[in-house]
Steps between C-alpha positions, in 0.01 A plus 500: 500500500588470869730197521527374854312803636138395452273254674135425439261541792169315473192455716140384486374847413263767627144559385576872485735441205314221323124563522524728195550193280141398563590148606373347821727543801591146612539402862849498647567128452419522129714810449792326666445199276502733198819666622676166538405402146604842368846455650516160331425665164763770557768245578396297197543799269838571656618163368503653151363374172134444418303399806141391561305466822149365545410543864199548721506879480726592207556384144818598317572365151829528313616801696862607501708763672746603233723700732603315816730638767832331560401474865134432574347741754388356834126473565418636845156402633300731725328330792236625741378166633612142565404359160684771310801466730517129431474562126779758519726246667408223258519671159634851557858622498429714804234654723336839531364539853292776653535425871808431717373160611751220559223242453470611137871444445485161670214389274681636194813302591308178561330528160834518320601860548807444717791694357279711271482880546225650720387858436306685769301815420519785750252788470660833597413866473796733533441872560683775685278440804301209636187715501535572129579136424190374683278745315653399167461130573135551598435693179681269257489154658203461741446149368808399701250450781262295281574139587403156384375403157355844422832604344463251215120463488382863468466604133476882513703783657174634644460172690843548655404855592185374670689223681757748634269787602546409866879505476684773689869590507561281804363191324712562189812555710462149640573360153719774351827619654451878509751781543866597462649287781730241335491281811129432454556400139789276603279336761251416225779345292627304798159343558511348152860385540425342837208314339736348243488733201827577323375795290280793601357749254323827573163631391526877552148639539426838346643719224833596660702213358808717453497601865485137609786401269719778639410391855575138413840587353608730780352337811323172439733289286810570713308364797413185303865396493459338840250252348739369234669172574763560230 
């Protein structure tokens, strides 16, 4: 349906999305093991025909994808730690990264990721003023200041609310680029590029997506031309 314009992003999951199934929430190492096997099953099905898989975590018998794309979509692996970064380099077609850290890119390359695309996620909150942007970011994305394993271990929205009660606008602004100044957004992009990423995508916090897109078209993307090597 989207030839050449789709890629599959995968990760080891978040309890928030999966606790509703009623299964136990495995520790990180097990979830990463499950993810690696799941990717193996996906690639097996992409070979076409009837396929079976009897693994440690998954059993698939005589399954077939009857409609295969002419060009298989890349599998991009999200990584928030060294084990996941190594897995992304070893079996992924690219990397999703959350921090502009050159050590992550170095580990990714050493594990087999050299030459593969690297996508960095930049949290931003555009508004007509920095004051408004900070208030919006605090209202809609206070968990930007919630660090460590809480982001994938907490099962309920109320737990995130409790974990972020202490968060003020200043704390959120340390993790989210706030305001209408394109230079600040470009600085955030440049941090990822300097770390070794070749793609940066934006997470616009808050409901004014249209406003951000207009800002990006008029002021942000023209400034990005200086980052392009081609």
